[in-house]
C-alpha positions in Angstrom: 87.1 98.5 108.0 90.1 97.8 105.7 90.4 99.2 102.1 91.7 97.7 99.3 94.3 99.7 97.2 95.4 98.7 93.8 99.3 99.2 93.0 100.2 100.3 89.7 103.0 99.8 87.4 104.6 103.1 86.6 106.3 101.7 83.1 105.7 99.1 80.6 108.0 96.5 80.7 108.2 92.8 82.6 108.3 91.6 85.9 111.6 90.6 86.5 111.8 89.9 90.3 109.0 89.7 93.3 110.2 91.0 96.7 107.2 90.5 98.6 104.4 87.7 98.9 100.8 87.9 99.6 100.4 88.3 103.7 103.6 90.4 104.0 103.3 93.5 106.2 104.0 96.4 103.9 105.0 100.1 104.8 104.9 103.4 102.4 107.7 103.2 100.2 108.5 99.5 100.4 109.5 97.9 97.2 106.9 95.1 96.0 108.7 94.0 92.9 111.0 94.8 90.3 110.6 95.7 86.6 112.9 95.3 83.8 112.4 97.8 81.2 115.1 99.0 78.7 117.7 96.9 80.7 116.8 99.0 84.0 115.4 97.5 87.0 112.5 100.1 88.3 110.9 99.2 91.5 107.1 99.2 92.3 106.7 100.7 95.5 103.7 100.7 98.0 102.2 104.1 98.5 100.5 103.3 101.9 101.1 100.9 104.7 99.3 97.8 105.3 99.2 94.0 104.1 99.9 92.7 100.7 96.7 91.1 99.8 97.4 90.2 96.3 99.9 89.8 93.8 98.1 90.3 90.4 101.7 89.2 88.1 103.9 86.6 88.4 107.8 86.6 87.3 108.2 87.1 83.9 105.0 88.7 82.8 104.7 91.4 80.8 102.7 94.4 82.1 101.8 97.9 80.7 102.1 101.2 82.3 99.4 102.0 84.7 98.6 98.2 85.0 97.4 97.1 88.4 100.2 94.6 89.8 99.1 94.2 93.4 96.6 95.1 95.7 97.3 96.2 99.6 94.8 95.8 102.5 95.0 99.3 104.3 93.0 100.2 107.6 
């Protein structure tokens, strides 16, 4: 049975660029999106292998540290 894993942002900032879309295969360490914070681009990376099930934010959205930004379906 597949489990749903939340991907959390490690910083406060705004979503600069989405690098993956729902349905994409994800490997641990893959960059899912880039967050712009203090003029730096910080990647949000997958912690586990699976499929990107859902993006919870859109490009330009403000986000907070610890906020869920995506979910991965892992088996």
